C-alpha positions in Angstrom: -5.0 -5.4 -19.1 -8.4 -5.7 -17.6 -9.6 -3.1 -15.2 -12.9 -2.6 -13.4 -13.9 -0.4 -10.5 -17.3 -0.6 -8.9 -18.3 1.2 -5.7 -21.4 1.8 -3.7 -22.3 3.5 -0.4 -25.0 3.0 2.2 -25.7 4.1 5.8 -22.8 2.0 7.0 -20.1 3.1 4.6 -18.5 2.7 1.2 -17.7 -0.5 -0.6 -15.2 -0.8 -3.5 -14.6 -3.7 -5.8 -11.6 -3.5 -8.1 -10.2 -5.9 -10.7 -6.8 -5.2 -12.2 -5.0 -7.8 -14.3 -7.3 -10.6 -13.0 -6.6 -9.7 -9.3 -9.7 -8.9 -7.4 -9.6 -6.5 -4.4 -12.3 -5.4 -2.1 -12.3 -2.4 0.3 -14.8 -1.4 3.0 -14.6 2.0 4.5 -16.9 3.0 7.4 -18.9 6.2 7.3 -16.4 7.6 9.8 -13.6 7.0 7.2 -12.0 3.9 8.9 -10.8 1.1 6.6 -12.6 -2.0 7.9 -11.3 -4.3 5.1 -8.9 -3.9 2.3 -7.6 -7.0 0.6 -7.7 -9.6 -2.1 -10.9 -11.6 -2.9 -9.6 -13.5 -5.9 -9.7 -16.9 -4.3 -12.3 -18.6 -2.2 -9.9 -18.8 0.8 -9.7 -15.0 0.7 -13.5 -14.6 0.6 -13.9 -17.0 3.5 -12.1 -14.4 5.7 -14.8 -11.8 5.1 -17.5 -11.1 7.6 -20.9 -12.2 6.3 -22.2 -8.6 5.9 -19.2 -7.8 3.7 -19.7 -11.0 1.6 -23.2 -9.8 0.7 -21.9 -6.4 -0.5 -19.1 -8.0 -2.5 -21.7 -10.3 -4.2 -23.8 -7.2 -5.1 -20.8 -5.3 -6.5 -19.7 -8.3 -8.6 -23.1 -8.5 -10.2 -23.5 -4.9 -11.1 
């Protein structure tokens, strides 16, 4: 099974990109510890639900 976990942090919080068995998940946690997003991003319809600032971070993590 394929597994990948990439994370990064900035002044706004922590971003995690996880792939497990071809299922892609993205998590955004604010600097205060609040989960702002935690869900699948495998399909374009999933990604369309992300706020634009999260889409940029997801793109960065996928290309690391």
